[in-house]
N, C-alpha and C positions, 0 to 999 in steps of 0.2 A: 456633413451629415445634417439632415433636416430634423425638425423637432419630433416628428412621428418616428423616425428611425432611432433617434436618441432614446425616446421613451421605450421603444421596443427593446433596444439594447440593454437599457437599465433593468427592465423587467426580466429579461433573459439572464443577465448577470446576477440579479437578486435571487432568482430560483437556483442558479448554480451554487451560490454561496450557501443557501439554505440546505441543499442536498449534499454538500461536500463534507467528507470526513476530515479533510485537512485542506488548507489553503496556504500557498507559498507566494510571497511577494518578492520580486527581485528587480534590480536594474538590468537593462539590456543594452545600454548605449554602446554602439560600435559593432553590434552583431549584424552580420550580413544577412540578406534575405535567404540565401541558401542554408546558412547555419540555423536560422530561425525555422525554416521548413523542416530541416532535419530534426531539430528539437521537438517541434510539434508532432512529427510522425512517431518519434520515440515515445512521447507522452501518450499519444493516442493508442499505440500498440500496448502500452502498460495499463490502459484503462483510465487515463486522465485527460485533462484538457488544458491548453495554454491559450490565454487571451491577452491581447494588448488593448488597454482601455485608457481613455483620458482619465486623469486622476479625479477630476470633479465628478465624472459619471460613476467611477468606481466607488467613490465616497457616498454618493446618493444610493447606489445599489446595495451598499453595506447596511443602510438604515433598516432596522427591523430584523436583522439577523443576529445570530449568536456571535459572529465574528466582528461585530461593530467596533470592538475595542482596538482594531488594528488600522483605523483610518489614518493615524499619524504616519504610517509607512508609505503612503502615497505621495511621494515627492520626487520630481525628476521623471525620467523615462522608466516607467515600471511595467512589468508584465505580471500576470496573475496565473498561477498554475493550481489546479485543484483536481481532486479525485474523491471517489466514494470511499475507497480504502484509505485510512489515515496515513499509511506509510508510503503509498505509491508516488504521490506528487513530490514529497520531499526527497525520496530516493532518486527519482529520475532527474529532478533539478540539480541535486548535488552531483550525480554522475556526470551530467552535462557540464556543470561548472568546473569539474576537474579538468576537462579537455578544452574549455573555453573560458579564459580569464575575464572576458567581458561580462559574463553573467555574475552579478554580485547579489547574493541572497541578503535581503533586508530583515526578513522575519516572516511571520504568518500567523495562522490560527488553527486550532483543532477544537472544534465546538466553540465554547465560550472562552477557552483558554487562549490568550495571545502568546505567541511564541517569538522568542528572540532568534537571531541568526544561529546562535550556538544550539538552541533547542531544536531548530529545524535540522541541523547537522546530526544531532543525537537521534532524532526521530528517523532519519534516513538510514541509520545503522541497524535499526530493528528489523526483524524478519517480517514479511508481509503477512496478512491475515491468512492467506491460503497456506503459507509455509507453517504458521503456528498451528493451524488445524491439522495438517499432515503430521506434525510432531506429536500433537496431542493424541491423535488417532493411533499412532505407532506406540505411544506410551500405554494406551489403554489395551491395545491388542497383545502386547508382549506378556503381561501377566496372565491373560486368558490362554495364550498358547502354552505357557509354562504349566498352568493348572491342568489343561487338557493332557499334556504329556505325563504329568505326575499321576493323574487319575488313570490313564491308560497303561502306565508301566506295570502295576501289579497284574493286570489282566494278561499282558503280553508275557510276563514271567510265568504265569500259570499255564498259558498255552505252550510255552517251551517245555515245562515240566511234563505236561500230558504227552507232548510229542516224544519226549525222551522215553517215557514209560511205554508208549506204543511201539517205539523202535526196539526197545529192550524185549518186549513181549514177542515181536516178530522174529527177532534173532533167536530167542529161546525156542520158538516153535519149529 
């Protein structure tokens, strides 16, 4: 890599760190190219990104970001996974690590909070932002539906009473 390419890569990685909801750092020694491509495609489909960077360049890219506290994780062959949604990157990395023992999660960051490997695993078990929104919407809609049915119930009962009186009058006539 030439100097200009390195500078551009560091700038791009720095922007990625700044815009990421969460960042996961993992060792990938022994992962085949096909497995890495599969991993990248799964991460891309979920809305995240996986990058392999030289540790020195990654540490430079971390300067000036909230995740600067995780510079000590960059030792050995490391990859960086990040996503805008705080749960996506940890979830995809942990799912892939279950099927591939060569991926070893070292830790990560969520905003200014540095995460241990166990914290990344815990974060991976949480529902995604979209799932939480759907649950919240369901919880909000349920009481509204119940209120509407309770309010409508007396009116429907009155309608049944009027219908019964009308039917009774028709039979009497």
